[in-house]
C-alpha positions as CSV (number, residue, x, y, z in Angstrom):
1,X,11.3,-35.8,2.4
2,X,10.2,-32.1,0.9
3,X,11.4,-30.0,4.2
4,X,8.3,-27.5,4.8
5,X,7.8,-24.3,3.5
6,X,7.3,-22.0,6.7
7,X,8.2,-18.3,7.4
8,X,11.5,-19.9,8.5
9,X,13.0,-20.8,4.9
10,X,12.7,-17.7,4.1
11,X,15.3,-16.4,5.9
12,X,17.0,-19.5,4.7
13,X,16.8,-19.1,0.6
14,X,15.5,-15.5,-0.2
15,X,18.5,-12.2,-0.2
16,X,17.1,-10.3,3.3
17,X,15.8,-7.0,1.5
18,X,12.5,-7.8,3.0
19,X,10.8,-8.3,6.7
20,X,7.9,-10.6,6.0
21,X,5.4,-11.2,8.8
22,X,5.5,-14.7,10.7
23,X,1.9,-16.3,9.1
24,X,2.5,-16.9,5.4
25,X,-1.0,-16.4,3.7
26,X,-2.3,-19.1,1.0
27,X,-5.7,-18.6,-0.1
28,X,-7.6,-15.4,-0.7
29,X,-10.6,-14.9,-1.8
30,X,-12.1,-11.1,-2.1
31,X,-11.6,-9.6,0.6
32,X,-10.5,-12.0,2.9
33,X,-7.0,-14.3,3.6
34,X,-6.0,-17.3,5.2
35,X,-2.9,-18.5,6.5
36,X,-0.9,-22.1,6.2
37,X,-3.0,-22.8,9.7
38,X,-6.3,-22.0,8.1
39,X,-6.7,-18.7,10.3
40,X,-8.4,-16.2,8.7
41,X,-7.8,-12.2,7.6
42,X,-9.8,-9.1,6.6
43,X,-7.0,-7.5,3.6
44,X,-7.1,-3.5,4.6
45,X,-3.6,-3.7,2.7
46,X,-4.8,-4.8,-0.6
47,X,-1.1,-5.8,-2.1
48,X,-0.2,-2.5,-1.3
49,X,-3.4,-0.4,-3.5
50,X,-2.9,-3.5,-6.1
51,X,-5.6,-5.7,-5.3
52,X,-8.7,-3.3,-6.7
53,X,-10.9,-5.7,-6.7
54,X,-10.2,-7.9,-3.6
55,X,-8.8,-11.2,-4.7
56,X,-9.7,-13.8,-7.3
57,X,-11.7,-11.9,-8.6
58,X,-14.7,-14.3,-11.0
59,X,-13.6,-11.5,-13.7
60,X,-10.0,-11.5,-13.3
61,X,-9.9,-15.6,-13.0
62,X,-12.2,-15.8,-16.0
63,X,-9.9,-13.5,-18.1
64,X,-6.5,-15.7,-17.2
65,X,-7.9,-19.0,-17.5
66,X,-9.4,-17.6,-21.0
67,X,-6.3,-16.1,-22.1
68,X,-4.2,-19.2,-20.7
69,X,-5.4,-20.9,-23.3
70,X,-4.1,-19.1,-26.2
71,X,-1.5,-17.0,-26.3
72,X,0.7,-16.1,-23.6
73,X,3.8,-14.4,-25.0
74,X,5.0,-12.5,-28.1
75,X,8.3,-10.4,-29.3
76,X,7.5,-6.6,-29.5
77,X,8.2,-7.7,-33.4
78,X,4.3,-8.6,-33.3
79,X,1.2,-6.8,-31.3
80,X,-1.8,-8.3,-30.4
81,X,-5.1,-8.0,-29.5
82,X,-5.8,-8.0,-26.1
83,X,-2.8,-5.3,-26.0
84,X,-4.9,-2.7,-28.4
85,X,-8.0,-3.4,-26.9
86,X,-6.5,-2.1,-23.1
87,X,-4.6,1.1,-24.9
88,X,-7.9,1.8,-26.3
89,X,-9.5,1.8,-23.4
90,X,-7.2,3.3,-21.6
91,X,-7.6,6.1,-24.2
92,X,-11.4,6.0,-24.5
93,X,-11.4,7.1,-20.9
94,X,-8.4,9.4,-20.5
95,X,-6.6,12.3,-21.4
96,X,-4.2,10.3,-23.1
97,X,-3.9,9.7,-27.4
98,X,-1.0,6.6,-27.4
99,X,-0.2,4.1,-24.3
100,X,3.7,2.4,-24.0
101,X,2.9,-0.9,-21.9
102,X,5.7,-2.1,-19.0
103,X,5.3,-4.8,-16.0
104,X,5.4,-1.9,-13.7
105,X,5.6,1.1,-12.0
106,X,9.3,2.1,-12.1
107,X,9.2,0.7,-15.3
108,X,6.7,3.2,-16.5
109,X,8.2,5.9,-14.4
110,X,11.6,5.1,-16.3
111,X,10.0,5.6,-19.6
112,X,8.0,8.5,-18.3
113,X,11.4,10.5,-17.4
114,X,12.9,9.5,-20.6
115,X,10.8,10.3,-22.4
116,X,10.5,13.6,-20.9
117,X,13.9,14.6,-21.5
118,X,13.8,13.1,-25.0
119,X,11.7,15.8,-25.9
120,X,13.1,18.3,-24.3
121,X,16.7,17.3,-25.9
122,X,15.0,17.6,-29.3
123,X,12.6,20.6,-28.8
124,X,15.5,22.5,-26.5
125,X,18.8,21.3,-26.6
126,X,21.6,19.7,-24.2
127,X,20.5,22.8,-21.8
128,X,16.9,22.0,-20.6
129,X,17.3,18.9,-18.8
130,X,16.1,19.8,-15.0
131,X,13.8,17.6,-13.1
132,X,11.8,19.0,-10.7
133,X,10.6,16.1,-8.1
134,X,9.2,16.6,-4.6
135,X,10.6,15.7,-1.3
136,X,9.1,12.2,0.2
137,X,8.1,11.4,-2.8
138,X,8.4,7.7,-4.1
139,X,8.5,6.8,-8.3
140,X,10.0,3.7,-8.0
141,X,13.2,1.3,-7.1
142,X,15.4,1.7,-10.4
143,X,18.1,3.8,-9.9
144,X,16.7,6.7,-12.5
145,X,12.8,6.5,-10.6
146,X,14.5,5.9,-7.0
147,X,16.9,9.3,-7.2
148,X,14.2,11.2,-8.4
149,X,11.7,10.3,-5.1
150,X,12.9,12.4,-2.7
151,X,13.5,9.4,0.3
152,X,17.6,9.3,0.3
153,X,16.5,5.8,2.4
154,X,15.8,4.5,-0.8
155,X,18.7,6.3,-3.3
156,X,21.4,6.3,-1.1
157,X,24.1,4.0,-0.7
158,X,24.5,2.7,-4.4
159,X,27.2,5.3,-5.3
160,X,27.0,8.3,-7.9
161,X,23.4,9.0,-8.3
162,X,22.3,10.4,-12.2
163,X,21.8,14.1,-12.2
164,X,20.1,17.6,-12.7
165,X,17.5,16.0,-10.4
166,X,15.8,18.8,-7.9
167,X,13.8,18.5,-4.8
168,X,11.4,20.7,-3.5
169,X,8.0,20.7,-0.4
170,X,5.4,19.4,-1.2
171,X,2.5,22.2,-1.6
172,X,5.1,24.4,-1.3
173,X,3.8,26.4,-4.4
174,X,6.5,29.6,-3.2
175,X,9.3,27.4,-3.7
176,X,8.3,26.0,-7.0
177,X,8.0,29.0,-8.4
178,X,11.7,29.8,-7.1
179,X,13.0,26.5,-8.4
180,X,11.5,26.3,-12.0
181,X,12.5,27.6,-15.1
182,X,13.1,27.5,-18.9
183,X,16.1,25.0,-17.6
184,X,13.3,22.5,-16.2
185,X,11.7,19.8,-18.4
186,X,9.5,18.2,-16.4
187,X,8.2,17.8,-12.7
188,X,7.3,14.8,-11.4
189,X,4.6,14.5,-8.5
190,X,2.8,12.3,-7.1
191,X,-1.2,13.9,-6.8
192,X,-1.6,12.0,-3.6
193,X,1.7,11.2,-1.5
194,X,1.2,7.6,-0.9
195,X,4.9,6.3,0.5
196,X,4.9,9.7,2.0
197,X,2.4,9.9,4.0
198,X,-1.4,9.7,2.5
199,X,-0.9,13.3,1.8
200,X,-3.3,15.2,-1.2
201,X,-1.9,18.1,-3.3
202,X,-3.7,21.3,-2.3
203,X,-5.7,22.2,-5.2
204,X,-3.5,25.6,-4.9
205,X,-0.8,23.6,-5.1
206,X,-1.7,21.4,-8.4
207,X,-3.2,24.3,-10.1
208,X,0.4,26.4,-10.1
209,X,2.1,23.1,-10.8
210,X,0.3,23.0,-14.0
211,X,0.2,26.6,-15.1
212,X,4.3,26.6,-14.5
213,X,5.6,23.9,-16.3
214,X,3.0,25.6,-19.2
215,X,4.9,28.8,-18.6
216,X,8.4,27.0,-19.2
217,X,7.5,24.3,-21.3
218,X,8.2,21.6,-19.0
219,X,6.1,17.9,-19.3
220,X,3.7,17.6,-16.0
221,X,3.9,13.8,-14.8
222,X,1.4,12.7,-12.6
223,X,2.8,9.3,-11.3
224,X,-0.6,7.7,-10.6
225,X,0.9,4.5,-9.5
226,X,-0.8,4.0,-6.4
227,X,-3.9,6.8,-6.8
228,X,-4.8,5.6,-10.1
229,X,-7.3,2.7,-11.1
230,X,-9.9,4.2,-9.7
231,X,-8.3,4.4,-5.6
232,X,-9.8,7.9,-5.5
233,X,-12.9,6.9,-6.1
234,X,-12.2,8.0,-10.2
235,X,-10.3,6.5,-12.6
236,X,-7.4,8.6,-12.3
237,X,-7.2,10.9,-9.7
238,X,-6.2,14.0,-12.8
239,X,-10.0,14.0,-13.2
240,X,-10.3,15.0,-10.1
241,X,-8.6,17.7,-9.7
242,X,-9.3,19.0,-13.1
243,X,-5.8,19.0,-13.6
244,X,-4.5,17.4,-17.2
245,X,-0.6,16.1,-17.3
246,X,1.3,15.4,-20.1
247,X,3.1,12.1,-18.9
248,X,0.9,10.0,-16.9
249,X,2.0,6.3,-15.1
250,X,-0.5,3.4,-14.0
251,X,0.2,-0.1,-12.6
252,X,-1.0,-1.3,-9.4
253,X,-4.4,-1.5,-9.4
254,X,-4.7,-2.1,-13.5
255,X,-3.9,-5.5,-12.8
256,X,-5.7,-6.2,-10.3
257,X,-2.6,-8.3,-9.1
258,X,-1.2,-8.8,-12.3
259,X,2.0,-7.4,-13.3
260,X,1.5,-4.7,-15.8
261,X,1.8,-0.6,-16.1
262,X,1.0,1.8,-18.6
263,X,2.7,5.1,-19.7
264,X,-0.1,7.5,-21.2
265,X,0.4,10.4,-23.7
266,X,-0.5,12.4,-26.2
267,X,0.3,11.6,-29.6
268,X,3.1,14.8,-30.0
269,X,5.0,13.7,-26.9
270,X,4.3,10.1,-28.1
271,X,5.9,11.0,-31.1
272,X,9.1,11.6,-29.6
273,X,10.3,7.8,-28.7
274,X,11.1,6.7,-32.3
275,X,11.8,2.7,-33.0
276,X,14.1,1.0,-30.9
277,X,14.3,4.0,-28.2
278,X,12.6,2.3,-25.9
279,X,11.3,-0.8,-25.0
280,X,10.1,-4.1,-22.7
281,X,10.6,-8.1,-23.2
282,X,7.3,-8.5,-21.4
283,X,5.7,-5.0,-21.3
284,X,1.6,-5.7,-23.2
285,X,2.2,-9.5,-23.3
286,X,-2.1,-10.8,-23.9
287,X,-1.4,-12.1,-20.4
288,X,-1.1,-9.5,-18.5
289,X,-3.4,-7.0,-20.9
290,X,-6.2,-9.4,-20.9
291,X,-6.4,-9.3,-17.2
292,X,-5.9,-5.7,-17.1
293,X,-9.0,-5.4,-19.7
294,X,-11.1,-7.0,-17.0
295,X,-10.3,-5.3,-14.3
296,X,-10.5,-2.1,-16.4
297,X,-13.9,-3.3,-17.5
298,X,-15.0,-4.0,-13.8
299,X,-13.9,-0.4,-13.1
300,X,-15.8,1.9,-15.3
301,X,-19.1,0.1,-14.1
302,X,-20.8,3.1,-12.8
303,X,-21.9,1.5,-9.1
304,X,-17.9,0.2,-8.1
305,X,-17.0,4.2,-9.0
306,X,-19.7,5.5,-6.7
307,X,-19.5,2.6,-4.3
308,X,-15.5,4.2,-3.0
309,X,-16.6,7.2,-2.1
310,X,-19.5,5.7,0.7
311,X,-16.7,3.5,1.6
312,X,-14.4,5.6,1.9
313,X,-16.5,7.4,3.9
314,X,-17.2,4.3,6.5
315,X,-13.9,3.4,6.7
316,X,-13.0,6.7,7.8
317,X,-15.4,6.9,10.3
318,X,-14.0,4.0,11.6
319,X,-11.0,5.1,12.0
320,X,-11.9,8.3,13.9
321,X,-14.8,6.5,16.3
322,X,-11.4,4.5,17.2
323,X,-9.3,7.2,17.6
324,X,-11.6,8.9,19.9
325,X,-11.6,6.7,22.6
326,X,-7.9,5.7,22.4
327,X,-6.2,8.9,21.1
328,X,-3.3,7.7,19.4
329,X,-4.0,9.5,15.7
330,X,-3.4,13.8,15.2
331,X,-5.6,12.9,11.6
332,X,-7.3,10.5,9.2
333,X,-6.5,11.5,5.8
334,X,-6.6,10.7,2.2
335,X,-8.9,10.1,-0.7
336,X,-10.9,7.4,-1.7
337,X,-9.9,4.0,-0.6
338,X,-6.2,5.3,0.1
339,X,-6.4,6.3,3.6
340,X,-4.0,7.0,6.5
341,X,-3.7,7.3,10.3
342,X,-1.3,10.0,11.4
343,X,0.2,9.5,14.1
344,X,-0.3,11.9,17.2
345,X,2.8,13.0,19.3
346,X,2.6,10.5,22.1
347,X,3.0,7.5,19.3
348,X,5.6,9.5,16.8
349,X,7.1,6.7,14.9
350,X,5.4,3.5,16.4
351,X,2.8,3.2,13.1
352,X,4.6,-0.3,12.4
353,X,3.5,-1.3,16.0
354,X,0.2,-1.3,15.1
355,X,0.5,-3.2,11.7
356,X,2.0,-6.1,14.0
357,X,-1.1,-5.5,16.4
358,X,-3.5,-5.7,13.6
359,X,-1.8,-8.4,11.7
360,X,-1.7,-10.6,15.3
361,X,-5.8,-9.8,15.5
362,X,-6.3,-11.1,12.0
363,X,-6.2,-8.0,10.2
364,X,-3.8,-7.1,7.1
365,X,-2.7,-3.0,7.4
366,X,0.6,-1.4,5.7
367,X,2.5,1.7,6.9
368,X,3.7,4.9,5.3
369,X,6.9,5.9,6.8
370,X,7.1,5.4,10.5
371,X,4.2,7.7,11.8
372,X,1.5,7.1,9.3
373,X,-0.9,3.4,9.3
374,X,-2.0,3.3,5.6
375,X,-5.1,1.6,5.0
376,X,-5.9,0.1,1.0
377,X,-8.1,-2.5,1.0
378,X,-10.5,-3.4,-2.7
379,X,-12.7,-1.3,-4.1
380,X,-15.4,-3.7,-4.1
381,X,-15.3,-4.7,-0.3
382,X,-18.5,-5.1,1.3
383,X,-19.7,-3.0,4.0
384,X,-19.3,-6.1,6.7
385,X,-15.8,-6.9,5.9
386,X,-14.8,-3.3,6.5
387,X,-17.0,-3.2,9.8
388,X,-15.3,-6.2,10.4
389,X,-11.7,-4.7,9.9
390,X,-12.5,-1.8,12.2
391,X,-13.5,-4.3,14.7
392,X,-10.2,-6.2,14.4
393,X,-8.2,-3.1,14.2
394,X,-10.0,-1.7,17.2
395,X,-8.4,-4.5,18.9
396,X,-4.9,-4.1,17.6
397,X,-5.2,-0.4,19.3
398,X,-6.6,-1.5,22.3
399,X,-3.2,-3.8,22.9
400,X,-0.8,-1.4,22.1
401,X,-1.7,1.4,23.4
402,X,-2.6,-0.7,26.9
403,X,1.1,-2.0,26.0
């Protein structure tokens, strides 16, 4: 007899680098998920800003079903129609002229960093190798990207790290002015730090980064793995700021739940990745690109992007109303549907308590570090689902406050 599949099985067969919740989701539709016992949850987590259209959106299901009957995979000896179509859509709606497809945000960021180093080497020689990144940034889990990310908890304990990487305080203009030089080959940043606590870049800071990169012939890399694909109410957050990067990375919401990522750049820079200098077995496969195209087709509908601002305001107002009653947050911050509720002095380090209580009350949410509860729901979540999710979150907050 086959053993039942339960949460306990995780501890028997999986590497223990995660600690998943006790409940096991088995089905999703829109912004609602059901577990093995049939209990429903409102999804304010969105798979960490991945499920931008919710669960099992018809456009995505139809695209996957249609492509599954045609062509799944090819080697890089060949290209394919879905990849070419998706690349054209991305270049039509961004600054970019060239696209490289990968499977995850970490892979897209790895490609971006390798491209920056290759451009610097080709143009200026070996002395131009410094990469500047920012404290509490997050850029992936490969050894290169986790080192560029400014969180030692993720990068320490694995031996010698890649060199030539310096970290600065985020939003600190003077620190950047002091650190950047003609030796700098790239500055990598998130327009809004996600894992680091939902901290948007200030207008002054992001403008200064662009100006200093141009002055010192350094490439500006925007990691939009979390802020991209409509999350902030723009297709990509750089469009909100009016600052154009040299390289941009996208993943998470780009596939709406199907693994896909992209590095976007200019024709001039892309030329430095000559044949054989970088690659991916699965990057740009027809299945992923067909789904990605369906996602972008939905996101590019004016009503979807316009709806993000209204839904953001509704969610933020609801969180602030809860806080007015229970006094647990110092602020609710963020952009679009990437919001964070930061703990006040009385609740420092207790963000996970609120996450656990929320799950117990039928709401899926996230944390960003130990002091921020993070909310990244579907971009097409209904007002009714927002209100119901807020009601469940209020129950969770009350439980934590009341011990």
